[in-house]
N, C-alpha and C positions, 0 to 999 in steps of 0.2 A: 517389726511392729507395724509396718506399712504406713508409717507417718513419721514426720519429724517436726520438731519445734525449735525455734531460735528466739533468743531474747534480744531486744533492741532498745537502746537508750536514745531518747529524742527530747530535746528541749526540757530537760529536768525530770522527765518521766520515762517509764519503761513500758514496753508492750511485748507480748509474745505472738509470734506468727507461726501458724501451723499449716502444713500441707501433707497430702497423702491420699490414701484410698478413701473413697467417699464414706464407707461404713465407719472407718476409724475416726475420721474428722467429724462426722455427724455425731458420733457418740461423745467425742471430746467436747464439741461445742454445745451439746445438748439439743434436744428437740428432734422432731421427725423429718422436717425438710422434704416433704413428700414431692413437691413440684420439682425440686432440684434432683431428688432421687430418680424420678421418672426420666428426666432429661439425661442424666448420667447413664442410665441403663439403655436408653434409646440410642445415644451416641455410641455406646459400647457395641450395640447390635450392628452399627454401621462400620465397626472396626477401628474407631478412634480410641486413643488412650486418654483417659480423663482422670484428673485428680482434683480434689477439693481443697479449698483454702479457707482459713478461719483466723481469728485473732482473739487475744485476751488483753483487755486494758481495764485498769481499775477494778479487777476482780470479775469482770463481765466478759464472758465468751460469746462470740457470735460467728455464725457461718457467713462467709463473704460471697462464695460462689465456687465456680469450677474453672479450671484451665483445660482446654481441649487441644490435644496434640494429634497431628496426623503423622503416623509412622507407617507408611505403606510398605508392603512386602516388596522385595527386590523383583525386578522384571523377570529374572531368571529363576526365581524360587520354585515355581510350579514345575519347570523343566527339571530342576535338580531333584525335587521330590519324586517325580515320575521316574527318573533314572535310578534313584535309590530303591524304589518299589520294584522296578524291573530287575534289579540285582538281588532281590530277595530280602532287602533290609526293611525291618519294621520300624516305623517312626512314631515318636511321641513328642508332643509339644508340652513342655513343663515351664510355666511362667508365673510371674507374680501378678500379671494383669487380671482384670475381672473376667469372669467366665464368658460373658457376651463378647467382649473384644477378642479373647483367645479363640473362641469358637469361630467367629467370622474370619479371622486371619487363617486359622487352620483349614477352613473350608476353601478359602481362596487359594491357598498353597497346595491343596490336595492331601494334607496330612489327615484330615478328618473325613472319612468316607462312610457311606451307608449306615450300618447299624453300630458303628463304633461310638463310644461315649466320650463326652466332655464332662468332667466332674470338678468340683471344688476340692482342693487339697485336704480340707477338713473332713471330707467324706471318703478319703482315700483308704482302701484296703490293699496293702502291699501283696496279699495273697490272691488278689483278683485283678490283675493288670491286663489280662488277655485282650479284652475289647476296649481298653482305655486308650484314646488317641490324644486327649487333651487333659492336662491337670492345671487348673487355674488357682490363683492366689497361693502359690506354693512358696514356702520359705526356703532358705538355703539348706536347712536341715532336711526338709522333705525332699528336695532335689537329690541330695546325697543318699537319702534312704531309698529312693526309687532306683538309683544306680546300683546300690548294694543289693537290693531285692532281686533285680534282674540278673546280676552276677551270681547270686546264690542259686538261681535256677539254671545256671550254666550258660547264660547269654553272654556274648561279647558286646560290651556297651561302649559306644562312642558318643561324645557329647560336644556340642558347641555352646558358647555363651559369651556374652559381652559385658557382664557386670560383675561386681565384686561378690554378689550373692550367688554366682555360679562357680566360684573358685573351688569350694570343697568338692562339689560333684565333678568338676573337671579333673581335679586331682585324683579322685576315686575311680574315674572311668578308665577303660583300657586305652 
């Protein structure tokens, strides 16, 4: 869902706190939030991970802002990517992050090169993966589907992941 809500009781009343992907939180909170949208995308272009926060109290929802996290790539990531390429391994970054953040990180690491594409998972065509290096806003189901599609084409698929949303694709990979 790319967002979560929690309910909190305080001083005899309750409120709902929400956090997640800007697009989902903006829809949940209502309104366009164009200034914040522009900031979120600009920060994503710089490689930051950004999530929005909102709340609901007394039936009224409001966007509160965004939290910006720096999650830099490891110092040895580009060397590891170069070693994989030298060994003939094709690489793809599949992430839940927004496309701007994913593209920036993939370029820094050397995963996204030249004419390769970065796409949103919602635009993913599993029959057209040849030039795709980045898939952004991917769900756990889409990650697993990519692994399966590559295997169906006869590819040996290895995967790394650090979240619960990676578990199914990790299990499906070789």
